[in-house]
C-alpha positions in Angstrom: -38.9 212.6 32.4 -38.1 216.2 31.4 -40.3 219.0 32.8 -42.3 221.2 30.4 -42.1 218.9 27.4 -45.8 218.2 27.2 -48.4 220.7 26.1 -51.1 221.9 28.5 -54.2 219.6 28.5 -57.3 221.7 29.3 -61.1 222.0 28.7 -62.3 223.8 25.6 -65.7 224.3 24.0 -66.4 222.6 20.7 -69.2 224.0 18.5 -70.7 221.3 16.3 -72.2 222.1 12.8 -75.7 222.1 14.2 -74.8 224.7 16.9 -74.5 222.4 19.9 -71.6 223.2 22.1 -69.8 220.4 24.0 -66.9 220.6 26.5 -63.9 218.5 25.6 -60.3 218.1 26.8 -57.7 219.2 24.3 -54.2 220.7 23.8 -55.7 223.1 21.3 -55.9 226.8 22.3 -56.3 227.9 25.8 -58.7 227.0 28.6 -62.3 228.0 27.6 -61.5 228.7 23.9 -64.1 227.7 21.3 -63.3 225.5 18.4 -65.9 225.6 15.6 -66.1 222.5 13.4 -66.9 222.4 9.6 -67.5 218.7 9.7 -68.4 216.6 12.7 -69.6 213.1 13.5 -73.3 214.2 13.5 -73.0 215.4 9.9 -70.3 213.4 8.2 -71.4 210.4 6.0 -68.6 208.2 7.4 -70.4 208.3 10.8 -74.0 208.7 9.7 -74.0 206.1 7.0 -75.4 208.6 4.5 -74.8 208.4 0.7 -71.9 210.2 -0.6 -71.6 211.1 -4.3 -68.2 210.8 -5.9 -67.2 214.2 -7.3 -64.8 213.9 -10.2 -62.6 217.0 -9.9 -60.3 217.5 -12.9 -60.9 214.0 -14.2 -58.9 212.3 -11.3 -61.4 209.5 -10.8 -61.6 208.9 -14.6 -57.8 208.8 -14.8 -57.6 206.4 -11.9 -60.3 204.1 -13.4 -58.6 204.0 -16.8 -55.1 203.3 -15.2 -56.4 200.4 -13.2 -59.2 199.3 -15.6 -58.4 195.6 -15.4 -58.5 195.3 -11.6 -62.3 195.9 -11.3 -62.4 199.3 -9.7 
């Protein structure tokens, strides 16, 4: 295997949306850098099971529904 082909794997601080800071191994940044998240597992509906409203931006959802109207979407 070639030397120096893989990035450095080190510990960073990850700041969650609620302000908690956890330590995690990553190739992002440098040792001890802090990565602030906009969305994390403690707040995202995909992980929390919360209700998410469908936002129709520019009529995209309506256009999709009309295009595939007969398929039951």
